[in-house]
N, C-alpha and C positions, 0 to 999 in steps of 0.2 A: 446598546450595546456589543461585543465583540460574536457573531452567530456561533462561526466557530469553537472560543473558546467556552460559549454558551455548550455546543454539543460534548466537547472535549470532558467539562468538570462532570455533567450529566453523566457519563460511560464510565469511569472512572467510580461509578459509587458501586459497578457489579462487583470491582478486585473486593476480595475474602481475606479475610488471615489467615496465611498459613499458602495461598494460590504460589506458584508459576508461573508469571505471565511473560506477555509477549510487547515490545515497546518498537511501535510507529515508526517513520522518518517522514518529513516534511512539516509545512506550516501550525497545522493543524495538531501535530503530535506533539507539536513542542508545548503546547497549552495541558495538554495529557499529561506529559512528566512534569512539568510544575505543581499540578492538582499532585500526583502522585510522591513529590518530594513532599509537597505539604502533611499528604494523610501518615509519612511514614514518622515524618517529624513530627507528627500525636501519636503515633503506637504503632501502628500497621507494619505486620510481620509479612514481608513477602521473598524471593526472590525474582528475578528479570533477567531474558536476555533481549539483545538489542537487536533491529536489524539494517542499522549502518556505523558505520563508525562514526560521526556524529553524534547520534543518537545516542549510542554509546558513553562519548564524556558529554553530552546534557546528564543524561540520568546519572550518574557517577558526580558530578555537580550536584547532584539536585539531593545526596545523599540515597540514593537509590541501590540496594545491593544487586549485584549483577553477578553472575555465574557461568558458568563454562558449561555448551551444550551437552559436552561426556559426562556431565553430572546431575541433566535431567534426564526423565523419560519420559515424560511429559508435558503439555503446558495447558492452564486451564482454560488463560484466558488471554486476547489477543486485540488488542487497540490500535488502526490505524485511521489513517485519514485513505478518501481517494479522491481522485479525479472525477470519474463520472459517476453515476449510478443510474440505471434505468430502471423499471416497472416494474420487471423479472428481478432485482437486485442481481444484475449480473453487472459488477464492474470493471473500470477502466486504470490503472494506478501504475505508477514509475515516473510520474513526474520530478521526483527527488533522485530519480537516477536508479532506487534499491528496488527495483521491483522483484529480481530474483531469490534474494535474501525476505523480503515481502512473504512473499509467495510459501518459502519453503516456511517459516514460521506458520504463517494461515492454514498449512497444512494440515499441518502437527499438533496444530492447538484444539481443543474440545469445545471452543464458543471462539469465534468471530468477531468483534463488535465495531463497525465500520463508522468514525463520525464526520461528517461533512457538514457545511453551511446549505440553505436551500438552492444557491444556485448551481451548486453539482450534482442534482437531480434533472434529470433527461428522459422523456418516452423511449431515445432507441440514442444506442452509442454512436460516438462516432465525430461528433465537433471537435470532441479536445485526441489531438492524434496519437496514433498508439504507439507507446515504448517499444520495444524489442532488441533485451540485448545477446548482443553477436558477440563472436570471439573475431578479434583485427585479423588474424590471418585468413588471407583473399576476403576482403568484406568488403570484393567492389560485386565479387559476383554472388555474393549472399545480397548483397543490394538489390541485382539485377533478381533475383529469385521472388524477392518481396514484391518488386515491382510489378509482375507476373501475375500479380493477386489480384490488381487494379488500382492498386494505393501511390501517392507520389510519397515523396521519400527524403528525407533530411537528415546526412548522421549530424548527433547534435554535439553542440560548440558551448564553453564557455569560454568567455571574452577572450573568442576569435581563437581561442584553442579546444584543439578535442577531447571532451567529456569523457572520462575513464573512469568506470565502477570501481567498486571496493574490491573487484573479484578481477579487474587489469581486463575489464572487457568494453565494448563501447557501446552506445546506444542509435538505435535508427529510430526516428521518430515519425511512423507512417501515416496518412492521411486518406483516410478510406472515406470520406466523408460519410458515412452512414455506415452501421455496424448490424445487416436484420436478423445476423445467424450468430451472435458471436461465439455459440457452444461448436459448430462449424467449422469458425474460420479458426479457431485455440490448434484444430488438430494439424489442417494444413498446415500452418504454420510451423509449429513444432516436426514438421515433416521436413522441411529446410538442413540439410547441415550446413555450419552455421549457423545456426540459430542455440543459442544460452537456453532462452526464456522469452513469455510474450508480458505486456498487461493487461491479459486478460483476465479476469478473476469470473469465472463465470458461476453461474446458480447451480447449486447449492452451498458454494461452500462460506457466506456469509451466512451469519445466525440470522444476525438483525443491524438494520444502520438507525444511528439518530441523527437527525438533522437538529440544525442550531438556526433558529432565527433571528431580528437585528430585534424583534418589540419583545424577545426574550422567552418567546414559547420554542415548547420540547417539542419533535411528532418522531415516535419509534415507529418502524418497520418492521417486518416481520414477515416471515413465509405463510401465505395461509393456507 
């Protein structure tokens, strides 16, 4: 069985009639979108906002009703994946390049459910390179400031071309090896002019993590 699909299908069970939900981006979120679409076909009535143009397209194809952010006051539930989850439920996100929009939706949601397979669980963040979204202007200077924090950096490319986010920005993938204090690092990165947002999603932004295993097992991790 596909562990990501198992986690996604379980998380979708938390969606109730009348909710306004947030739809995430990435390979795990694709499974969630498919499952939400099935439930909508079965009669589930919801409104949705998406964290990327790609997810918007998938949601429309699945028959999910999308609304403009100007039409909503709050988001009841946001379901999205993560690249790493540590023991304190801090996250690294942004492998799909939608970290800014994902964080905006997560911050404005009543509940944020993270769906992952078991390989994403770590004791300490950092093996997955931390994505940082930056403006193109003077990007070389911004990269130099990031490197002063003790990381090595690589500007993200796709098929040899610079990766450009839905917001028209670049992604710098930062290798810190280990991130011992994500709550402190986030403030230092945000203080650098040119940085738009980073992929650290600190505790307590997450309400629960749904972990899927290949054997079909589900694990729910919540704050103590």
